[in-house]
N, C-alpha and C positions, 0 to 999 in steps of 0.2 A: 709458290703458288699464287700468292697475292700479287706479286710483281708481274707474273705472266698474265693474269687477268687484267691488271691495270694497263699493261702494254697492248693487249688486244682491244680493250675499250678505246684507248687513244688512237689506235690504228684503223679502227672501223671507219671513221669519216674519210681517211685517206683512201681506203679501198673503195669507198662508195663513189668517189670522184675520179677514179682511175679509168683510163680508156681500155676498151677491150678490142683486141684485134682477132679477126677471123682469117686464118691462113689456110690456104689449100696448097699442099706440096705438089709442084708440077710433075715430079717424077713418079711419086707413089699415089698421088691423088688423095692422100690422107688429109682429113680436116682437123685442124688444131685451133684451139682458142688460147690466147695469151694476152698478158698485159704488156708485153714487150713487142715492138714492131716486128713484122714478119721478115724472115731472111730473104735474100735476093732470089732464091729458087722457088718462091711461093707467090701465089697471087694473094693480095691482101685486101681486106675489107674492114673498115672501122665501124664498129657497132655503136650506135647512139644509145646511151644509157638514159632512160627516162627516170626522172626523179619521182620517188614514191610520195604519196600524199601523207604518209605517216609522220614525216618530219616537217611538214609544212606548218605555217603559222596557224592555219585553221585548226589543226589537231592540237597544237599547243594551247590555243585559246580554249578549245573544248576541255582539254585536260585541266587547265587552270580553273575553269568554271566548275568542273566536277569536284576538284579539290576544295574549292571555296564552299560548294554546297555541302560536302562531307564535313568540313570544318564547322559550318553553321549548324548542321544537324548534331554534331558532337556538343556544341555549345548549348543547343536546345535540350539535348539529352541530359547534359550536366545540370542545367537549370531545373529540368523536371525532377531529377534525382534530388537536388537541393531542396526544392519545394516539397517533395514527398517526405524527405527527412525532417524538415521543419514541421510539417503537419503531424508526422509521427511523434515528434518530441512534444508538440502541443497536446496531442491526445494522451500521451503518457502522463503529462503534468495534470491534465484535467481528471484523469482516472485516479491519480494519487490524491488530488484535492477532494474528490468525491469519496474516496475510501477513508480519508482522514475525517471528513464530516460524518460519515456513517459510523466510524469508530467512536467519535465523540458522542453522537446520539446514542449509540449502543451502550457506551459506558455510562452515560447519564441515565438511560433506561434501566440498565442493569442495577445501578445504584438505587433508583426508585423502586425497582422490583424487590431488591433485597430489603429495603426499608418497609415495603408493603408486606413482605413475608414476615418480617420481625413484628410488625403491627398485628398481623393475623395470629402469630404465636402468642403474643401478649394478650390479645383478646380471648383466645382459647383458654389461656391460663386463668384469666379473670373469671371467664364464664364457668370454668371448672370450680374455682373457689366459691363463686356465688352459689352454684348448684350444691356444692358440698355444705355450704352454710345453711341453705334452705332445708336440705335433708336433715341436717343436725337439729334445726329448730322443730321440725315436725316430729322427731323422735322423743323429745323431752316435753 
C-alpha cells in the first residue's frame, strides 16, 4: 500500500507534463482523449495544458510565509506558557512564604495567648487565696 502511494506521488509530475491528444475517429465520429498520438484513421488535435498556479513559486512563497508565521506563533505561545508557568511558580512561592510567616506569627501569638491564660489562672488562684484569707480574718 505504501509502495503504491509512493509510486503515485512520484508519477504525478510526469502525468502533469504529459500531452493530451483529442482524436476524432473518421469512421465512427467517436471522440477520444488519449496521452498517446492518434491513429491514422482519426483527426488529431493536441491540447495545450495550462500550468496551474498551485505549483507556482508564488504559492510556495505564500505557503512558506504561512508556515513561518505558524512557527512564530508557536514560539510565542510557548513563551507565553513559559511566562505563565514562571509567574505561577512565583505565586506559589509567595503564598508559601506568606503562610509560613502567618504560621510563625500564629505560633508566637498562640504561645503568648497560652502564657496570658496561665497568668490569668494564676491571678485567679491568688485572688481566691487572698479572698479566703480575708474571710478567715473576719471570722476570728
